[in-house]
N, CA, C and O atoms as a Maestro MAE file, in Angstrom:
{
 s_m_m2io_version
 :::
 2.0.0
}

f_m_ct {
 s_m_title
 :::
 protein
 m_atom[332] {
  # First column is atom index #
  i_m_mmod_type
  r_m_x_coord
  r_m_y_coord
  r_m_z_coord
  i_m_residue_number
  s_m_chain_name
  s_m_pdb_residue_name
  s_m_pdb_atom_name
  i_m_atomic_number
  :::
  1 25 22.406 -18.728 3.635 1 A "MET " " N  " 7
  2 3 21.276 -18.056 4.202 1 A "MET " " CA " 6
  3 2 20.558 -17.426 2.878 1 A "MET " " C  " 6
  4 15 21.075 -16.737 1.998 1 A "MET " " O  " 8
  5 25 19.196 -17.877 3.006 2 A "SER " " N  " 7
  6 3 18.631 -17.401 1.762 2 A "SER " " CA " 6
  7 2 17.896 -15.834 1.988 2 A "SER " " C  " 6
  8 15 17.774 -15.400 3.134 2 A "SER " " O  " 8
  9 25 17.524 -15.205 1.049 3 A "ALA " " N  " 7
  10 3 17.070 -13.886 0.963 3 A "ALA " " CA " 6
  11 2 15.815 -13.833 1.751 3 A "ALA " " C  " 6
  12 15 15.171 -14.879 1.835 3 A "ALA " " O  " 8
  13 25 15.357 -12.726 2.364 4 A "PRO " " N  " 7
  14 3 14.108 -12.846 3.126 4 A "PRO " " CA " 6
  15 2 12.980 -12.700 1.453 4 A "PRO " " C  " 6
  16 15 13.173 -12.142 0.373 4 A "PRO " " O  " 8
  17 25 11.866 -13.496 2.003 5 A "ALA " " N  " 7
  18 3 10.624 -13.394 0.993 5 A "ALA " " CA " 6
  19 2 10.173 -12.298 0.552 5 A "ALA " " C  " 6
  20 15 10.084 -11.521 1.502 5 A "ALA " " O  " 8
  21 25 9.809 -11.785 -0.485 6 A "ALA " " N  " 7
  22 3 8.819 -10.591 -1.033 6 A "ALA " " CA " 6
  23 2 7.624 -10.523 -0.335 6 A "ALA " " C  " 6
  24 15 6.919 -11.531 -0.305 6 A "ALA " " O  " 8
  25 25 7.278 -9.530 0.222 7 A "ALA " " N  " 7
  26 3 5.939 -9.236 0.788 7 A "ALA " " CA " 6
  27 2 5.016 -9.522 -0.702 7 A "ALA " " C  " 6
  28 15 5.352 -9.101 -1.810 7 A "ALA " " O  " 8
  29 25 3.833 -10.310 -0.413 8 A "ARG " " N  " 7
  30 3 2.916 -10.381 -1.533 8 A "ARG " " CA " 6
  31 2 1.857 -9.228 -1.365 8 A "ARG " " C  " 6
  32 15 1.319 -8.631 -2.297 8 A "ARG " " O  " 8
  33 25 1.659 -9.024 -0.096 9 A "LEU " " N  " 7
  34 3 0.762 -8.117 0.272 9 A "LEU " " CA " 6
  35 2 1.408 -6.837 1.327 9 A "LEU " " C  " 6
  36 15 1.974 -7.246 2.341 9 A "LEU " " O  " 8
  37 25 1.360 -5.775 1.179 10 A "ARG " " N  " 7
  38 3 1.611 -4.688 1.996 10 A "ARG " " CA " 6
  39 2 0.819 -3.799 2.580 10 A "ARG " " C  " 6
  40 15 0.317 -2.982 1.807 10 A "ARG " " O  " 8
  41 25 0.542 -3.700 3.737 11 A "LEU " " N  " 7
  42 3 -0.411 -2.671 4.074 11 A "LEU " " CA " 6
  43 2 -0.033 -1.543 5.218 11 A "LEU " " C  " 6
  44 15 0.702 -1.828 6.163 11 A "LEU " " O  " 8
  45 25 -0.503 -0.474 5.070 12 A "ARG " " N  " 7
  46 3 -0.365 0.484 6.224 12 A "ARG " " CA " 6
  47 2 -1.401 0.247 7.385 12 A "ARG " " C  " 6
  48 15 -2.552 -0.030 7.045 12 A "ARG " " O  " 8
  49 25 -1.155 0.315 8.472 13 A "VAL " " N  " 7
  50 3 -2.223 -0.098 9.566 13 A "VAL " " CA " 6
  51 2 -2.186 1.144 10.495 13 A "VAL " " C  " 6
  52 15 -1.185 1.566 11.073 13 A "VAL " " O  " 8
  53 25 -3.294 1.602 10.540 14 A "ALA " " N  " 7
  54 3 -3.613 2.678 11.566 14 A "ALA " " CA " 6
  55 2 -3.581 2.115 12.866 14 A "ALA " " C  " 6
  56 15 -4.275 1.123 13.089 14 A "ALA " " O  " 8
  57 25 -2.887 2.598 13.737 15 A "GLY " " N  " 7
  58 3 -3.426 1.978 15.238 15 A "GLY " " CA " 6
  59 2 -2.241 1.093 15.765 15 A "GLY " " C  " 6
  60 15 -1.897 0.848 16.921 15 A "GLY " " O  " 8
  61 25 -1.707 0.674 14.518 16 A "MET " " N  " 7
  62 3 -0.453 -0.331 15.036 16 A "MET " " CA " 6
  63 2 0.865 0.607 15.433 16 A "MET " " C  " 6
  64 15 1.652 1.086 14.617 16 A "MET " " O  " 8
  65 25 0.918 0.761 16.945 17 A "ASP " " N  " 7
  66 3 2.271 1.603 17.163 17 A "ASP " " CA " 6
  67 2 3.086 0.516 18.491 17 A "ASP " " C  " 6
  68 15 4.072 0.968 19.073 17 A "ASP " " O  " 8
  69 25 2.687 -0.526 18.754 18 A "CYS " " N  " 7
  70 3 3.536 -1.335 19.605 18 A "CYS " " CA " 6
  71 2 3.498 -2.565 19.651 18 A "CYS " " C  " 6
  72 15 2.753 -3.069 18.810 18 A "CYS " " O  " 8
  73 25 4.120 -3.379 20.446 19 A "ALA " " N  " 7
  74 3 4.320 -4.976 20.445 19 A "ALA " " CA " 6
  75 2 2.784 -5.230 20.606 19 A "ALA " " C  " 6
  76 15 2.217 -5.799 19.673 19 A "ALA " " O  " 8
  77 25 2.077 -4.867 21.682 20 A "ASP " " N  " 7
  78 3 0.665 -5.176 21.888 20 A "ASP " " CA " 6
  79 2 -0.388 -5.305 20.510 20 A "ASP " " C  " 6
  80 15 -1.339 -6.050 20.271 20 A "ASP " " O  " 8
  81 25 0.171 -4.373 19.859 21 A "GLU " " N  " 7
  82 3 -1.061 -4.387 18.545 21 A "GLU " " CA " 6
  83 2 -0.322 -5.484 17.458 21 A "GLU " " C  " 6
  84 15 -0.993 -6.285 16.808 21 A "GLU " " O  " 8
  85 25 0.860 -5.409 17.384 22 A "VAL " " N  " 7
  86 3 1.163 -6.620 16.485 22 A "VAL " " CA " 6
  87 2 0.588 -7.999 17.097 22 A "VAL " " C  " 6
  88 15 0.025 -8.841 16.398 22 A "VAL " " O  " 8
  89 25 0.785 -8.122 18.400 23 A "ALA " " N  " 7
  90 3 0.062 -9.214 19.060 23 A "ALA " " CA " 6
  91 2 -1.314 -9.839 18.564 23 A "ALA " " C  " 6
  92 15 -1.538 -10.991 18.193 23 A "ALA " " O  " 8
  93 25 -2.176 -8.739 18.663 24 A "VAL " " N  " 7
  94 3 -3.527 -8.536 18.186 24 A "VAL " " CA " 6
  95 2 -3.793 -8.999 16.863 24 A "VAL " " C  " 6
  96 15 -4.759 -9.695 16.551 24 A "VAL " " O  " 8
  97 25 -2.796 -8.538 16.008 25 A "LEU " " N  " 7
  98 3 -2.615 -8.558 14.482 25 A "LEU " " CA " 6
  99 2 -2.381 -9.934 14.057 25 A "LEU " " C  " 6
  100 15 -3.014 -10.546 13.196 25 A "LEU " " O  " 8
  101 25 -1.234 -10.419 14.875 26 A "ARG " " N  " 7
  102 3 -1.149 -11.654 14.546 26 A "ARG " " CA " 6
  103 2 -2.168 -12.732 14.751 26 A "ARG " " C  " 6
  104 15 -2.273 -13.555 13.841 26 A "ARG " " O  " 8
  105 25 -2.893 -12.849 15.747 27 A "LYS " " N  " 7
  106 3 -4.196 -13.412 16.362 27 A "LYS " " CA " 6
  107 2 -5.299 -13.229 15.201 27 A "LYS " " C  " 6
  108 15 -5.944 -14.194 14.792 27 A "LYS " " O  " 8
  109 25 -5.469 -11.924 14.699 28 A "ALA " " N  " 7
  110 3 -6.606 -11.991 13.868 28 A "ALA " " CA " 6
  111 2 -6.462 -12.395 12.546 28 A "ALA " " C  " 6
  112 15 -7.302 -13.115 12.006 28 A "ALA " " O  " 8
  113 25 -4.976 -11.791 11.706 29 A "VAL " " N  " 7
  114 3 -4.732 -12.230 10.499 29 A "VAL " " CA " 6
  115 2 -4.290 -13.488 10.253 29 A "VAL " " C  " 6
  116 15 -4.604 -14.164 9.273 29 A "VAL " " O  " 8
  117 25 -3.303 -13.925 11.452 30 A "GLY " " N  " 7
  118 3 -2.488 -15.233 11.454 30 A "GLY " " CA " 6
  119 2 -3.379 -16.240 10.770 30 A "GLY " " C  " 6
  120 15 -3.085 -16.507 9.605 30 A "GLY " " O  " 8
  121 25 -4.492 -16.883 11.345 31 A "PRO " " N  " 7
  122 3 -5.518 -17.613 10.873 31 A "PRO " " CA " 6
  123 2 -5.613 -17.812 9.408 31 A "PRO " " C  " 6
  124 15 -5.699 -18.953 8.955 31 A "PRO " " O  " 8
  125 25 -5.599 -16.461 8.413 32 A "LEU " " N  " 7
  126 3 -6.083 -16.512 7.205 32 A "LEU " " CA " 6
  127 2 -4.610 -16.637 6.431 32 A "LEU " " C  " 6
  128 15 -4.717 -17.024 5.267 32 A "LEU " " O  " 8
  129 25 -3.476 -16.415 6.814 33 A "VAL " " N  " 7
  130 3 -1.931 -16.893 6.263 33 A "VAL " " CA " 6
  131 2 -1.039 -17.458 6.733 33 A "VAL " " C  " 6
  132 15 -0.043 -17.831 6.114 33 A "VAL " " O  " 8
  133 25 -1.299 -17.641 8.143 34 A "GLY " " N  " 7
  134 3 -0.284 -18.381 8.673 34 A "GLY " " CA " 6
  135 2 0.606 -17.131 9.537 34 A "GLY " " C  " 6
  136 15 1.012 -16.110 8.982 34 A "GLY " " O  " 8
  137 25 0.781 -17.404 10.801 35 A "GLU " " N  " 7
  138 3 1.595 -16.470 11.487 35 A "GLU " " CA " 6
  139 2 3.015 -16.267 10.901 35 A "GLU " " C  " 6
  140 15 3.512 -15.146 10.792 35 A "GLU " " O  " 8
  141 25 3.493 -17.136 10.618 36 A "GLU " " N  " 7
  142 3 5.061 -17.434 9.797 36 A "GLU " " CA " 6
  143 2 5.150 -16.415 8.685 36 A "GLU " " C  " 6
  144 15 6.234 -15.991 8.284 36 A "GLU " " O  " 8
  145 25 3.963 -16.025 8.188 37 A "ASN " " N  " 7
  146 3 3.991 -15.251 6.956 37 A "ASN " " CA " 6
  147 2 3.712 -14.057 7.265 37 A "ASN " " C  " 6
  148 15 3.350 -13.346 6.328 37 A "ASN " " O  " 8
  149 25 3.775 -13.494 8.517 38 A "LEU " " N  " 7
  150 3 3.587 -11.938 8.538 38 A "LEU " " CA " 6
  151 2 4.718 -11.332 9.149 38 A "LEU " " C  " 6
  152 15 5.282 -11.931 10.065 38 A "LEU " " O  " 8
  153 25 5.135 -10.191 8.754 39 A "ARG " " N  " 7
  154 3 6.110 -9.232 9.002 39 A "ARG " " CA " 6
  155 2 5.654 -7.893 9.390 39 A "ARG " " C  " 6
  156 15 5.049 -7.352 8.465 39 A "ARG " " O  " 8
  157 25 5.764 -7.021 10.686 40 A "PHE " " N  " 7
  158 3 5.576 -5.983 10.869 40 A "PHE " " CA " 6
  159 2 6.644 -4.958 10.958 40 A "PHE " " C  " 6
  160 15 7.749 -5.351 11.330 40 A "PHE " " O  " 8
  161 25 6.495 -3.784 10.692 41 A "ASP " " N  " 7
  162 3 7.296 -2.753 10.753 41 A "ASP " " CA " 6
  163 2 6.745 -1.548 11.706 41 A "ASP " " C  " 6
  164 15 6.230 -0.584 11.139 41 A "ASP " " O  " 8
  165 25 6.836 -1.561 13.170 42 A "VAL " " N  " 7
  166 3 5.896 -0.535 13.887 42 A "VAL " " CA " 6
  167 2 6.353 0.502 13.588 42 A "VAL " " C  " 6
  168 15 5.419 1.300 13.503 42 A "VAL " " O  " 8
  169 25 7.483 1.072 13.324 43 A "LEU " " N  " 7
  170 3 7.884 2.253 12.970 43 A "LEU " " CA " 6
  171 2 7.289 3.157 11.815 43 A "LEU " " C  " 6
  172 15 7.006 4.355 11.823 43 A "LEU " " O  " 8
  173 25 7.191 2.227 10.844 44 A "ARG " " N  " 7
  174 3 6.196 2.493 9.856 44 A "ARG " " CA " 6
  175 2 4.837 2.157 9.415 44 A "ARG " " C  " 6
  176 15 4.329 2.209 8.295 44 A "ARG " " O  " 8
  177 25 4.363 1.798 10.556 45 A "SER " " N  " 7
  178 3 2.805 1.152 10.724 45 A "SER " " CA " 6
  179 2 2.801 0.232 9.460 45 A "SER " " C  " 6
  180 15 1.921 0.470 8.633 45 A "SER " " O  " 8
  181 25 3.570 -0.669 9.235 46 A "ARG " " N  " 7
  182 3 3.422 -1.351 7.776 46 A "ARG " " CA " 6
  183 2 3.363 -3.019 8.544 46 A "ARG " " C  " 6
  184 15 3.988 -3.487 9.496 46 A "ARG " " O  " 8
  185 25 2.349 -3.585 7.661 47 A "MET " " N  " 7
  186 3 2.452 -4.902 8.060 47 A "MET " " CA " 6
  187 2 2.368 -5.789 6.484 47 A "MET " " C  " 6
  188 15 1.474 -5.653 5.649 47 A "MET " " O  " 8
  189 25 3.453 -6.615 6.395 48 A "ASP " " N  " 7
  190 3 3.377 -7.335 5.103 48 A "ASP " " CA " 6
  191 2 3.123 -8.745 5.254 48 A "ASP " " C  " 6
  192 15 3.535 -9.292 6.278 48 A "ASP " " O  " 8
  193 25 2.366 -9.564 4.187 49 A "VAL " " N  " 7
  194 3 1.823 -10.740 4.067 49 A "VAL " " CA " 6
  195 2 2.794 -11.362 3.029 49 A "VAL " " C  " 6
  196 15 2.999 -10.895 1.909 49 A "VAL " " O  " 8
  197 25 3.446 -12.637 3.622 50 A "LEU " " N  " 7
  198 3 4.302 -13.049 2.807 50 A "LEU " " CA " 6
  199 2 3.799 -14.449 2.038 50 A "LEU " " C  " 6
  200 15 4.503 -15.254 1.430 50 A "LEU " " O  " 8
  201 25 2.358 -14.478 2.261 51 A "ALA " " N  " 7
  202 3 1.724 -15.821 1.535 51 A "ALA " " CA " 6
  203 2 0.721 -15.263 0.423 51 A "ALA " " C  " 6
  204 15 0.615 -14.037 0.384 51 A "ALA " " O  " 8
  205 25 0.148 -15.841 -0.275 52 A "PRO " " N  " 7
  206 3 -0.907 -15.349 -1.163 52 A "PRO " " CA " 6
  207 2 -2.208 -15.293 -0.129 52 A "PRO " " C  " 6
  208 15 -2.517 -16.131 0.718 52 A "PRO " " O  " 8
  209 25 -2.896 -13.999 -0.473 53 A "ALA " " N  " 7
  210 3 -3.790 -13.738 0.663 53 A "ALA " " CA " 6
  211 2 -4.847 -12.935 0.090 53 A "ALA " " C  " 6
  212 15 -4.519 -12.174 -0.820 53 A "ALA " " O  " 8
  213 25 -6.234 -12.973 0.511 54 A "ASP " " N  " 7
  214 3 -7.444 -12.215 -0.061 54 A "ASP " " CA " 6
  215 2 -7.272 -11.003 0.883 54 A "ASP " " C  " 6
  216 15 -7.394 -10.970 2.108 54 A "ASP " " O  " 8
  217 25 -6.950 -9.989 -0.009 55 A "GLU " " N  " 7
  218 3 -6.889 -8.467 0.472 55 A "GLU " " CA " 6
  219 2 -7.784 -8.090 1.180 55 A "GLU " " C  " 6
  220 15 -7.633 -7.425 2.205 55 A "GLU " " O  " 8
  221 25 -9.080 -8.562 0.606 56 A "THR " " N  " 7
  222 3 -10.203 -8.085 1.459 56 A "THR " " CA " 6
  223 2 -10.551 -8.417 2.873 56 A "THR " " C  " 6
  224 15 -10.941 -7.723 3.812 56 A "THR " " O  " 8
  225 25 -10.228 -10.002 2.706 57 A "ALA " " N  " 7
  226 3 -10.287 -10.791 3.774 57 A "ALA " " CA " 6
  227 2 -9.132 -10.268 5.221 57 A "ALA " " C  " 6
  228 15 -9.383 -10.317 6.425 57 A "ALA " " O  " 8
  229 25 -8.196 -9.916 4.710 58 A "VAL " " N  " 7
  230 3 -6.987 -9.384 5.894 58 A "VAL " " CA " 6
  231 2 -7.583 -7.981 6.167 58 A "VAL " " C  " 6
  232 15 -7.855 -7.627 7.314 58 A "VAL " " O  " 8
  233 25 -7.766 -7.245 5.158 59 A "VAL " " N  " 7
  234 3 -8.373 -5.960 5.712 59 A "VAL " " CA " 6
  235 2 -9.566 -5.890 6.772 59 A "VAL " " C  " 6
  236 15 -9.633 -5.197 7.787 59 A "VAL " " O  " 8
  237 25 -10.513 -6.824 6.241 60 A "ALA " " N  " 7
  238 3 -11.461 -7.264 7.437 60 A "ALA " " CA " 6
  239 2 -10.995 -7.657 8.449 60 A "ALA " " C  " 6
  240 15 -11.482 -7.153 9.460 60 A "ALA " " O  " 8
  241 25 -10.051 -8.537 8.616 61 A "ALA " " N  " 7
  242 3 -9.216 -9.204 9.689 61 A "ALA " " CA " 6
  243 2 -8.811 -8.049 10.706 61 A "ALA " " C  " 6
  244 15 -9.140 -7.874 11.879 61 A "ALA " " O  " 8
  245 25 -7.918 -7.262 9.788 62 A "VAL " " N  " 7
  246 3 -7.324 -5.964 10.538 62 A "VAL " " CA " 6
  247 2 -8.498 -5.107 11.456 62 A "VAL " " C  " 6
  248 15 -8.466 -4.936 12.675 62 A "VAL " " O  " 8
  249 25 -9.567 -4.612 10.473 63 A "ALA " " N  " 7
  250 3 -10.484 -3.734 10.960 63 A "ALA " " CA " 6
  251 2 -11.359 -4.496 12.261 63 A "ALA " " C  " 6
  252 15 -11.970 -3.812 13.082 63 A "ALA " " O  " 8
  253 25 -11.330 -5.817 12.314 64 A "SER " " N  " 7
  254 3 -12.013 -6.558 13.607 64 A "SER " " CA " 6
  255 2 -11.150 -6.086 14.864 64 A "SER " " C  " 6
  256 15 -11.718 -5.969 15.950 64 A "SER " " O  " 8
  257 25 -10.056 -5.867 14.762 65 A "THR " " N  " 7
  258 3 -9.090 -5.180 15.754 65 A "THR " " CA " 6
  259 2 -9.381 -3.793 16.211 65 A "THR " " C  " 6
  260 15 -8.921 -3.323 17.252 65 A "THR " " O  " 8
  261 25 -10.158 -3.165 15.394 66 A "GLY " " N  " 7
  262 3 -10.249 -1.791 15.818 66 A "GLY " " CA " 6
  263 2 -9.272 -0.821 14.975 66 A "GLY " " C  " 6
  264 15 -9.267 0.399 15.139 66 A "GLY " " O  " 8
  265 25 -8.549 -1.414 14.169 67 A "MET " " N  " 7
  266 3 -7.368 -0.961 13.437 67 A "MET " " CA " 6
  267 2 -7.827 -0.637 11.979 67 A "MET " " C  " 6
  268 15 -8.993 -0.984 11.786 67 A "MET " " O  " 8
  269 25 -7.273 -0.118 11.010 68 A "ARG " " N  " 7
  270 3 -7.290 0.075 9.784 68 A "ARG " " CA " 6
  271 2 -6.232 0.113 8.993 68 A "ARG " " C  " 6
  272 15 -5.234 0.820 9.137 68 A "ARG " " O  " 8
  273 25 -6.492 -0.770 8.026 69 A "ALA " " N  " 7
  274 3 -5.369 -1.227 6.916 69 A "ALA " " CA " 6
  275 2 -5.746 -0.180 5.301 69 A "ALA " " C  " 6
  276 15 -6.905 0.084 4.981 69 A "ALA " " O  " 8
  277 25 -4.889 0.142 4.725 70 A "ILE " " N  " 7
  278 3 -5.036 0.160 3.327 70 A "ILE " " CA " 6
  279 2 -3.873 -0.225 2.801 70 A "ILE " " C  " 6
  280 15 -2.900 -0.352 3.545 70 A "ILE " " O  " 8
  281 25 -3.790 -0.435 1.649 71 A "ARG " " N  " 7
  282 3 -2.504 -0.865 0.744 71 A "ARG " " CA " 6
  283 2 -1.264 0.021 0.576 71 A "ARG " " C  " 6
  284 15 -1.347 1.074 -0.055 71 A "ARG " " O  " 8
  285 25 -0.270 -0.334 1.055 72 A "TRP " " N  " 7
  286 3 0.836 0.431 1.218 72 A "TRP " " CA " 6
  287 2 1.422 1.554 0.049 72 A "TRP " " C  " 6
  288 15 1.366 1.326 -1.160 72 A "TRP " " O  " 8
  289 25 1.862 2.522 0.510 73 A "SER " " N  " 7
  290 3 2.212 3.779 -0.389 73 A "SER " " CA " 6
  291 2 3.459 4.057 0.293 73 A "SER " " C  " 6
  292 15 3.644 3.977 1.507 73 A "SER " " O  " 8
  293 25 4.408 4.436 -0.710 74 A "PRO " " N  " 7
  294 3 5.828 4.691 -0.070 74 A "PRO " " CA " 6
  295 2 5.707 6.340 0.643 74 A "PRO " " C  " 6
  296 15 6.687 6.744 1.270 74 A "PRO " " O  " 8
  297 25 4.834 6.979 0.550 75 A "THR " " N  " 7
  298 3 4.549 8.252 1.101 75 A "THR " " CA " 6
  299 2 3.482 8.351 2.033 75 A "THR " " C  " 6
  300 15 2.418 7.994 1.528 75 A "THR " " O  " 8
  301 25 3.391 8.731 3.280 76 A "PRO " " N  " 7
  302 3 2.156 8.856 4.011 76 A "PRO " " CA " 6
  303 2 0.855 9.290 3.382 76 A "PRO " " C  " 6
  304 15 0.817 10.367 2.788 76 A "PRO " " O  " 8
  305 25 -0.310 8.452 3.482 77 A "VAL " " N  " 7
  306 3 -1.471 9.120 2.993 77 A "VAL " " CA " 6
  307 2 -2.383 9.307 4.355 77 A "VAL " " C  " 6
  308 15 -2.727 8.360 5.061 77 A "VAL " " O  " 8
  309 25 -2.667 10.486 4.568 78 A "ASP " " N  " 7
  310 3 -3.226 10.712 5.729 78 A "ASP " " CA " 6
  311 2 -5.041 10.804 5.631 78 A "ASP " " C  " 6
  312 15 -5.806 10.557 6.564 78 A "ASP " " O  " 8
  313 25 -5.409 11.207 4.306 79 A "GLU " " N  " 7
  314 3 -6.815 11.420 4.093 79 A "GLU " " CA " 6
  315 2 -7.449 9.968 4.622 79 A "GLU " " C  " 6
  316 15 -8.312 10.042 5.497 79 A "GLU " " O  " 8
  317 25 -7.060 8.659 4.134 80 A "PRO " " N  " 7
  318 3 -8.076 7.698 4.561 80 A "PRO " " CA " 6
  319 2 -7.937 7.311 6.103 80 A "PRO " " C  " 6
  320 15 -8.645 6.390 6.511 80 A "PRO " " O  " 8
  321 25 -7.270 7.807 6.783 81 A "PHE " " N  " 7
  322 3 -6.912 7.861 8.401 81 A "PHE " " CA " 6
  323 2 -7.742 8.777 9.361 81 A "PHE " " C  " 6
  324 15 -7.876 8.778 10.585 81 A "PHE " " O  " 8
  325 25 -8.361 9.727 8.139 82 A "ALA " " N  " 7
  326 3 -8.821 11.037 8.952 82 A "ALA " " CA " 6
  327 2 -10.080 10.572 9.909 82 A "ALA " " C  " 6
  328 15 -10.747 9.604 9.545 82 A "ALA " " O  " 8
  329 25 -10.339 11.120 10.884 83 A "ARG " " N  " 7
  330 3 -11.438 10.470 11.924 83 A "ARG " " CA " 6
  331 2 -12.446 11.695 11.754 83 A "ARG " " C  " 6
  332 15 -13.513 11.705 12.368 83 A "ARG " " O  " 8
  :::
 }
 m_bond[331] {
  # First column is bond index #
  i_m_from
  i_m_to
  i_m_order
  :::
  1 1 2 1
  2 2 3 1
  3 3 4 2
  4 3 5 1
  5 5 6 1
  6 6 7 1
  7 7 8 2
  8 7 9 1
  9 9 10 1
  10 10 11 1
  11 11 12 2
  12 11 13 1
  13 13 14 1
  14 14 15 1
  15 15 16 2
  16 15 17 1
  17 17 18 1
  18 18 19 1
  19 19 20 2
  20 19 21 1
  21 21 22 1
  22 22 23 1
  23 23 24 2
  24 23 25 1
  25 25 26 1
  26 26 27 1
  27 27 28 2
  28 27 29 1
  29 29 30 1
  30 30 31 1
  31 31 32 2
  32 31 33 1
  33 33 34 1
  34 34 35 1
  35 35 36 2
  36 35 37 1
  37 37 38 1
  38 38 39 1
  39 39 40 2
  40 39 41 1
  41 41 42 1
  42 42 43 1
  43 43 44 2
  44 43 45 1
  45 45 46 1
  46 46 47 1
  47 47 48 2
  48 47 49 1
  49 49 50 1
  50 50 51 1
  51 51 52 2
  52 51 53 1
  53 53 54 1
  54 54 55 1
  55 55 56 2
  56 55 57 1
  57 57 58 1
  58 58 59 1
  59 59 60 2
  60 59 61 1
  61 61 62 1
  62 62 63 1
  63 63 64 2
  64 63 65 1
  65 65 66 1
  66 66 67 1
  67 67 68 2
  68 67 69 1
  69 69 70 1
  70 70 71 1
  71 71 72 2
  72 71 73 1
  73 73 74 1
  74 74 75 1
  75 75 76 2
  76 75 77 1
  77 77 78 1
  78 78 79 1
  79 79 80 2
  80 79 81 1
  81 81 82 1
  82 82 83 1
  83 83 84 2
  84 83 85 1
  85 85 86 1
  86 86 87 1
  87 87 88 2
  88 87 89 1
  89 89 90 1
  90 90 91 1
  91 91 92 2
  92 91 93 1
  93 93 94 1
  94 94 95 1
  95 95 96 2
  96 95 97 1
  97 97 98 1
  98 98 99 1
  99 99 100 2
  100 99 101 1
  101 101 102 1
  102 102 103 1
  103 103 104 2
  104 103 105 1
  105 105 106 1
  106 106 107 1
  107 107 108 2
  108 107 109 1
  109 109 110 1
  110 110 111 1
  111 111 112 2
  112 111 113 1
  113 113 114 1
  114 114 115 1
  115 115 116 2
  116 115 117 1
  117 117 118 1
  118 118 119 1
  119 119 120 2
  120 119 121 1
  121 121 122 1
  122 122 123 1
  123 123 124 2
  124 123 125 1
  125 125 126 1
  126 126 127 1
  127 127 128 2
  128 127 129 1
  129 129 130 1
  130 130 131 1
  131 131 132 2
  132 131 133 1
  133 133 134 1
  134 134 135 1
  135 135 136 2
  136 135 137 1
  137 137 138 1
  138 138 139 1
  139 139 140 2
  140 139 141 1
  141 141 142 1
  142 142 143 1
  143 143 144 2
  144 143 145 1
  145 145 146 1
  146 146 147 1
  147 147 148 2
  148 147 149 1
  149 149 150 1
  150 150 151 1
  151 151 152 2
  152 151 153 1
  153 153 154 1
  154 154 155 1
  155 155 156 2
  156 155 157 1
  157 157 158 1
  158 158 159 1
  159 159 160 2
  160 159 161 1
  161 161 162 1
  162 162 163 1
  163 163 164 2
  164 163 165 1
  165 165 166 1
  166 166 167 1
  167 167 168 2
  168 167 169 1
  169 169 170 1
  170 170 171 1
  171 171 172 2
  172 171 173 1
  173 173 174 1
  174 174 175 1
  175 175 176 2
  176 175 177 1
  177 177 178 1
  178 178 179 1
  179 179 180 2
  180 179 181 1
  181 181 182 1
  182 182 183 1
  183 183 184 2
  184 183 185 1
  185 185 186 1
  186 186 187 1
  187 187 188 2
  188 187 189 1
  189 189 190 1
  190 190 191 1
  191 191 192 2
  192 191 193 1
  193 193 194 1
  194 194 195 1
  195 195 196 2
  196 195 197 1
  197 197 198 1
  198 198 199 1
  199 199 200 2
  200 199 201 1
  201 201 202 1
  202 202 203 1
  203 203 204 2
  204 203 205 1
  205 205 206 1
  206 206 207 1
  207 207 208 2
  208 207 209 1
  209 209 210 1
  210 210 211 1
  211 211 212 2
  212 211 213 1
  213 213 214 1
  214 214 215 1
  215 215 216 2
  216 215 217 1
  217 217 218 1
  218 218 219 1
  219 219 220 2
  220 219 221 1
  221 221 222 1
  222 222 223 1
  223 223 224 2
  224 223 225 1
  225 225 226 1
  226 226 227 1
  227 227 228 2
  228 227 229 1
  229 229 230 1
  230 230 231 1
  231 231 232 2
  232 231 233 1
  233 233 234 1
  234 234 235 1
  235 235 236 2
  236 235 237 1
  237 237 238 1
  238 238 239 1
  239 239 240 2
  240 239 241 1
  241 241 242 1
  242 242 243 1
  243 243 244 2
  244 243 245 1
  245 245 246 1
  246 246 247 1
  247 247 248 2
  248 247 249 1
  249 249 250 1
  250 250 251 1
  251 251 252 2
  252 251 253 1
  253 253 254 1
  254 254 255 1
  255 255 256 2
  256 255 257 1
  257 257 258 1
  258 258 259 1
  259 259 260 2
  260 259 261 1
  261 261 262 1
  262 262 263 1
  263 263 264 2
  264 263 265 1
  265 265 266 1
  266 266 267 1
  267 267 268 2
  268 267 269 1
  269 269 270 1
  270 270 271 1
  271 271 272 2
  272 271 273 1
  273 273 274 1
  274 274 275 1
  275 275 276 2
  276 275 277 1
  277 277 278 1
  278 278 279 1
  279 279 280 2
  280 279 281 1
  281 281 282 1
  282 282 283 1
  283 283 284 2
  284 283 285 1
  285 285 286 1
  286 286 287 1
  287 287 288 2
  288 287 289 1
  289 289 290 1
  290 290 291 1
  291 291 292 2
  292 291 293 1
  293 293 294 1
  294 294 295 1
  295 295 296 2
  296 295 297 1
  297 297 298 1
  298 298 299 1
  299 299 300 2
  300 299 301 1
  301 301 302 1
  302 302 303 1
  303 303 304 2
  304 303 305 1
  305 305 306 1
  306 306 307 1
  307 307 308 2
  308 307 309 1
  309 309 310 1
  310 310 311 1
  311 311 312 2
  312 311 313 1
  313 313 314 1
  314 314 315 1
  315 315 316 2
  316 315 317 1
  317 317 318 1
  318 318 319 1
  319 319 320 2
  320 319 321 1
  321 321 322 1
  322 322 323 1
  323 323 324 2
  324 323 325 1
  325 325 326 1
  326 326 327 1
  327 327 328 2
  328 327 329 1
  329 329 330 1
  330 330 331 1
  331 331 332 2
  :::
 }
}
């Protein structure tokens, strides 16, 4: 068995907190990178893209769902998500 692929792009996604949002994100971002190249961690609000991707296009695709994405950092960054 091979080790899991490392994420090429890791994003924090505000608003992703259940399987319904994951499905919406797969539909929006999948065509850009391939659904098989997406991994989600709902508890951490994290989305990993395992294939080469245009970060601007991925962030725009997330925004088209009504959610917001920023590059992942190990500690929560609340300011970009302030409303």
